[in-house]
N, C-alpha and C positions, 0 to 999 in steps of 0.2 A: 504493500500500500504506500502511496506517495505521502510525503510529509505535508501537513497542512500549511498553506501559504499564510503569510502575515498580511492581512488586508491593509490597504492604505487608509489613513484616517480621513473620514469625510469632514466637510465643513460644519456638520452638526454633531452634537454629542450623542453617544449611544443611549438607548433606552432599555429598561429591563423587560424581559419577556413576561415577568410577573405583572408589570403594569398593564401590558396588553391583555393578558388573561383576565385582569380585574375589570375590564370594560364589559358591563352588563349588556350593552347594545350589540356586542359581537357574539356573545355566548360561546366563546372558544373553550376547548377542553384539552388538557394535556394528557396524552396517552402513554408516552414513554420518554426516556431520557432523564438527565439530571434535573434537580429542582429549578423551577423557573426563576427564582430569585438569583441564581448563580449564572444566568444566561443573559447576555446583552445583544441587542439587535442594532445594526447600523443602517439598514435599509430593507425594503421589501421588494421582491422580484417574482414575477410569474413566468413559469416555463413549463412546457409539456415535452421537452426534449428528454430522450432516454438517457443521454449523457450530458448533464448541464454544466459539467466542469469548465468547458471553454468560455462559458458566458457568465461566470460568477467572479466577483471581485473579492469576496470574503466578507463575513459578518452579516449575510443576508438572512432574512426569513423567506425561504423559497416556497412559493405557493404553487400547488399542482392539483388538478382534478383527476389525475391518473389516466389521461387519454393515452399516454405512451405505454402503458402496461399491456403487454401482449396477452392474448387469450391463453389460458392454460399456464399462466405464470404463478401457479399456486405454490410451487416450491420456493425455497429461500434463495436460490442462486441468483435470479434476476434482481431481487430486492437487495441482496447483499452487495452486488456490484453497483447498483444505483445509489445506495446510501453511502458506500465507501467513497464514491466519486464526489459526492456532496461534501463529505467530511474532508477529503483531500483538498478541495477548493476553498476550504475555510468557512463553509456555510454555518450559520449560527443555529438555525432551526428549520424544520420542514412543516409546512401547513398543508393538510390534505383535505380537499373539499369533497364532501359526500353529496351525491346526486349532481348532475343527472347520469354520470357514467357509472359510479360505484355507489351503492346504497350504504355501504359500511366501509370502514378503513380495513384493508387487507391485513389479516393477522400476521402474515409473513413480513409485511412492512413494519408492523409494530415490533416484531421480534428483532428485525435487522436494526432498527433505530435504537432499541435497547442495547443490543450487542455493541454497536459502535458509539454509543453515548451521544446520539443526536436527538435533541428534543423533537418530539412529534406532537403536533397540535391538530385536533379535529376541527374543521370549519363547517358549521351546520349549513343546511341548504338555504336558509333565509339570509345568510351573510355572504355578501359578494367579496371577491378578492379585492376589488377597488376600494370597498369599504374598509377592509383590513389595512390596505396600504395607506389610505387616508388617516386611519387611526394611528398608524406608526409615525407618519409625518407630524400629526398633531402632537403626539407625545414628544417627538424630537424638538418641535418648536417650543413647547413648554420647558423642556430641559435646557434648551439654548437660552431662553429668557432667564431661567433661574441661574444658569451659569454666568451670564452677563451681569446679572444683579449681584451675584456673589463676588465676581471679579471687581466690579465697581466699588462695592463696599470695602473689599480688601485694599484696593488702591487708595481710597480715602483714609482708611485706618493706617496704612503704612506711611502715607504722606504726613498724617498728623504725628505719628511716632517719630518721623525724621525731624520734626520741628521742635521736639522736646529738648530739655537741657542735656539729656544723655541720649543722643539720637541713635547711636549704633546699638546699644543694648535694647533700646525701645523697639527698633525695627526688628531685631532678632526675636524679641518676645512676641511681637504681634504676628510675625511670620510663623513661628512655631505654634502659636495658638490657632491660626487659620488652617494650618496643614495638619494639626493634631500630631506633631512630631517633634523633631529636633532641628535646630538651626544653629550653625557654627560658622564663625568667621575665622579663617586661617590667614596668617601673615605670609610675607614673601618667603620666609624660611620654612614654612609649613607648620609653624607652631600655632596652637589654638589661642586666639586673642580674646574672643568673647563667645558665649554660647547661651542658648535659652531652650527651654522645653525639656521633656522627659529624657533622662540619660539612657541611651541604648546600651545593649550588652557589649562586651568587649570585642566580639567578632565584628559587629556592625560598626562600632566606633573606629576600629582599626581600618576597616574597609573604606569608611568615609574619608578618613585622613589620607589613605592611599589614593583614592579617587581624586581628591584635591591636588595631590602632588602630580598625578597624571595630567590634569588640566594645565598645571603650571609648566611641566616639562615638555608637553607636546604643543604648546601654544594654541590650544583649542579653546573655544568659548564655553562649551558645555560637555558634560559626560554623565552617563547614567549607568546604574547597575542595580542588581537585586541580590541581597545577601540575607539569608535566614528569614526569608519572607518579608524583608523590609526594603522598600524602594529607596534607592540612593540617587542623588543628583548633585552635581558640582557645577558652579557658574564662575567663570573668570570675571573679576571686577575691573574692567577697563583694560586697555592695551598696555602691556608691559609693566603693570603695577605690582603684580605678584600676589595680590590679595585674592582669596577665593571664598565664595559662599558655598557651604555644604549643607544639604538638606537630607534628612532621613525621616521617612513617614511609613507607617504600617500599611497604608493603602494609598492609591493615587486616584483622585477624582478629576473629572473634567474641569479644566481651568486652573489646576494646581501649577502647571508649568508657567502659565501667564502670571499668576500671583508671585511665584518665586522669581520670575524675570523682572517684575516691577521692583521687588526688594533688592535684587542685584543692581539695578540701575541706581537706586537711591544710595545703596552702600558704596557704589563706585564713586558717586559724587562726594560722599562723606569721607572716603578714605583716599581719594585721588589728589593729585596736585591741583590746587585751585588756580595756580598761575603756571601756565605752560612755559617751557623753555628756561626755567630758573634753576633746575636741578644742577646742571653743569656749572653754572656760575657760582652756586653755593659751594659745590665741591671744590672749585678753584679757590674760593675764599678760605675754606677750611685748610687746604694744603698750604696756602701762603701764610696763614696764621701759625701753623705748626712749624713752618720753616723760618719764623722770626719776623714776619711782617707786622706792622702796627695796625690796630683796628681801623684807624682812619684811612689806611691805605687800601683795605679790602672792602670797606663799607659800600663803595659804589657798585661792587659786584652783587650786593644783596638786594638791589632794587631800592624802592623807596619813592619819595616824592620827586617832583621836577624842580629844576632851577635851584634857588637858594634853600628851599625846604628839604632838598634831598640829603643834606648833611645832618639833619636832626632826627632823633629817634626817641620813642618812649620805651621804657622797660615796664612791663606789666607783670605783676605777681598775682596769681589766681588760685583760689581754693574752691573745689567743687563741694556742693552741699552733701554729697554722699561719701566724702573722704578722698582717698587716693583716686585720681583719675586715670583711666586706662589710656594707652597711647592714641587710640583712635578718637576718644573724646577730647584729648588735648589737641589733636590735629584739627578737630572740628571747631574748637575754640579759636585756634589760630586763624582758620578760614573766616570765622565770623569777625575777627578783629582786623582781617586784611593782611595777615602775614603768615608765611609758612615757617618762620624761624621760631620753633617751639622747643622747649626743654621741659620734659615731665620728670621731675625728681621728687619722690616721696609724695607728700600731700600738697605740694605747691608746684604749679605749672608756671614757668616763666616764658614770656613771649616778647620778642623784640619787634616793635611796631613802628613803621615809618611815620614821622610826624606829618600831619596834614598841612594844607596850604595856609591854615589860619593859626597853626600852633608850632610851626617850625621856627622857633626863636630861642636864643640862648637862655639858660636857666636864670641868669641875673638880670634879664630885661623886664620891662613892665608888662604885666599880664592883665587883661581885662576881666579877670575872674573876681569873685567876691570871697576871698579866703577868710576862713574863720580861725586861722592859726597856721601852724606849720603844714597841716594836711587839711584838705577841704572835702568834707563828706558829701556824697550825693545819695540821698535817701529820703525817707518819710519826713525827717526833721529838717532836711535841707533840700528843698526842691531843686531838681536838676534842670537848669535852663540850658541854652546852647553853650557848650563849653568845649575846651580844647581836648584833643586826644581821644582815645578809645572810649566807647560807651559801655554802659552796664550790659551784662549778658545774663539771660535767664538761667538760674541754677548755679551761678558762679558769684563769688565775692572777689572783687578786684581791688588791687592797689596799683596806682599809676604814677610813674615818676614824671618829673618835669621834662620837657624836651631837652635832649642832650646830644652833643657831638660825640663821635665815637671815642675820643680820648677820655670823655667823662662818663662812659658807660658804667664803670664800677660804682661811681658815686650814685648814678641813677638807679642802679640795682639796689643799693642800700635805701634810697628814697622809696622805691616800690615796696620793699620789704616792710618798712615802717608804715607805709600807707595801708598795706594789707592787714598788718596787725591792728591798726586803728579801726579799719573797716570791720574786722571780725569782732573786735571788742565792742564797738558801737552798734553792731548788727545792721549795717547799711550795705547795700550791694556794691558800692564803689566809693573809694576815697582817692582823690588826686593830691599829689604833693604840691603844696602851695609854692608858686613861683612869683616873687615880688621883691622889690628893694626893701631892706630893713635897716634899723638903726645899727645893727651889728656890722652891716657892710661898710659903715663909715670908719670903722677901725681898721688899720692896715692888717693884712692877713698874718704877717709874721708876728706882730705884737699880740694879736688875738689868739693865735695858736699857742704862743708861749704862756699867756695868762691862763688859757684853758688847761694846759698840761699841769701847771702849778696848782690850779684850783682843784682839779680832779685827781691829783696824785694819790691822796689817801685811799681812794676806792678803785683806782685804775688797775690795780693788781688782781682784782677779783671781777672777772667779766660779768658774772651773774648780778653783781651789785650795780654796775653801770648800765647793764641792759634793763634791769628793773627800774632804776631811777629814770632812765630815758622814757620807758613806757608809762610810768606813773605820772611824770610831768606832762607828757603829751596828752594824757587822758584826764588832765585837770585834777589829779589827786584821787581818782576813783579807785578804791580797793577792788571792787568787783570786776570792773572792766579791765583793769590791769591783770588780774588773775586770769581772766578769760584770754586776754591777748598773749600771755606767757604760758598758758596751760598749766598753771600751778594753783595751789590753794590760796585763798585770800589771806590766811594767817601767815603764809610764807611771804607774801608781799609786804605785810605789816612788819614782819621781822627784818626783812632786807632793808626796808626804808628806814626803820629805826637804827639799823646798823650803819647805813649811810650817814644819817644825821649825827651819829656819835663820832664816826671817823672824820667827817667834814667839820665837826664842831660848829654846826649851823642849825638854825631854826627853820625847818622846811615848811612851816606854816606861814612864814613871812613871804609875801608875793615878790619882794625885791630879790630875796635869796633864790627863789624858784626861777625868776627870770634870768638871773646871772648864771645859774647852773644850766639852764636850758641853752643859753647862748654858748656856754662852754662845751656842752655835749654836741651841739651842732658843728663845732669846730673839730 
């Protein structure tokens, strides 16, 4: 017997034979074969040929009135050949119409269908073949409409997930829920970066990882497999990026491939380079730095603004509300801020952002902001009007430095760190380092630094004391906020401040003393 052919997929989804049998107006009855719920039909076709094999595509409900059956074909030989050819062609089921040629379904045909596992359906005299075909197409149309509705709802859900503060995990969770399976994002080296959904068995897990590596190694866009009854699929995310979406589901429904493809497109945007042609320039900049070049010499290779603004940058320190951010979420933050220069270390993400045309100015120039101290909060207690530099991002707490030239990036990094500490302590989404002229700028730098060293000498040997004093002064003497900013107990803050007061022999309740110490700490 010939192997069954694999039918090409039609433009409409298949329907269950059980749904067709459930139509009361057709009065169909199954006489042989596997359960109707396990049989799907892709189309209906009528033929009275004794050998229908050449005329079948596969997946049909073949309808016949038995005109082709010769007289005296009571033995099983003719029916065995007939049924075997239908099965070899990939036919899904056989519908036999009784009357006017045959008043009953031949018993040998019933036996042959049972032997070959081909569902046999009796079509009563009052039901026409055209009526059966019309019912099949009606069921397909309903299935197609349901599929389109399901895909549309999935697209909306995935798009909403991609706009969340944690876009990559959200997209994976939504996809895993839709497919009732597992969704995994693999990195360029094949390591699992993020995953969602039920954890499969070890065999399936290894097979999915291997399928992802196959996609990467063979430069193909998709690949599928079935392991231990689980359907596997892998999708390459963008050309040459190396990221792969892996999907494992216990079953595959119509529209699943479209839904997974939508998720792959969204993940490609979230994981890919949002600025084309910059990778080589950044690599060149890194090599030059490693070989001894100064930051200001490689800064032009990193992109940025145009004209005079191109030389100024913001350093942004960011903390995600969920704690440590994964590399993809950090990249998504960089994309939102307009820069691919992202460093995710621990629970703080650092981003180097080009200054915009309105904020590319030296840190000691006049700023049109309304600073409320060394750092300017943007939040419920300080409404954010149009301001310079990066904007607040959902799900993130940001500290933003003043615009700085490359030579001043280390100082800007410290500014961003202090701004982030203040933002977390005051529970506002964004704090900018204040950039404006101050009275302290009237004192020559050399004299100011010498005075600061002398004034802070008693506590300089203990970094924890100077760090606590700086945070406490920046938060206007708030014990609770300082404790939050430093991640210590409020009693620890009290003890450290008391120790500073004793070593400095100063009254820290005196505003003049606080002001002088703050000026010294800024130096």
